[in-house]
C-alpha positions in Angstrom: -31.2 32.3 -15.2 -30.9 32.5 -11.4 -29.0 29.4 -10.4 -30.1 29.5 -6.8 -33.7 29.7 -7.7 -33.4 27.0 -10.3 -31.6 24.6 -7.8 -34.3 25.2 -5.1 -37.1 24.6 -7.6 -35.4 21.5 -8.9 -34.8 20.1 -5.4 -38.5 20.8 -4.4 -39.7 18.9 -7.5 -37.4 16.0 -6.9 -38.4 15.8 -3.2 -42.1 15.7 -4.3 -41.3 12.9 -6.8 -39.5 10.9 -4.1 -42.1 11.3 -1.4 -45.1 10.7 -3.5 -43.5 7.7 -5.3 -42.6 6.1 -2.0 -46.1 6.5 -0.7 -47.6 4.9 -3.8 -45.2 2.0 -3.7 -45.9 1.4 0.0 -49.7 1.6 -0.8 -49.6 -1.1 -3.4 -47.5 -3.3 -1.2 -49.7 -2.8 1.9 -52.8 -3.5 -0.2 -51.4 -6.8 -1.3 -51.2 -5.8 -5.0 -47.7 -7.1 -5.3 -46.8 -10.8 -5.3 -43.4 -12.4 -4.8 -40.2 -11.3 -3.1 -39.6 -8.1 -5.1 -41.3 -5.6 -7.4 -39.8 -4.0 -10.5 -40.5 -0.3 -10.8 -39.8 2.2 -13.6 -39.9 5.9 -13.6 -40.0 7.8 -16.9 -39.0 11.5 -16.8 -40.1 13.8 -19.6 -40.0 17.5 -20.0 -42.7 19.1 -21.9 -41.5 20.8 -25.1 -38.2 18.9 -25.1 -36.9 15.5 -26.3 -36.0 14.5 -22.7 -37.0 10.9 -21.9 -35.0 9.5 -19.0 -35.9 6.1 -17.7 -34.8 4.7 -14.4 -35.6 1.1 -13.5 -35.0 -0.9 -10.4 -36.0 -3.7 -8.2 -37.4 -3.3 -4.7 -37.0 -6.2 -2.4 -40.1 -7.0 -0.4 -38.7 -9.6 2.0 
């Protein structure tokens, strides 16, 4: 395995996840689909063909 190629590909994927996730969260907030002072979010990461299931949960303050 080429470590440099792997790291670049992984970083590209994670950047795409971060950017698109931020856009979607901003969209639901701006469209008024979220009530209250915060929103709880969850990301579930899986890898096809493996037993990977990594869950990240967090709270995003709106005010």
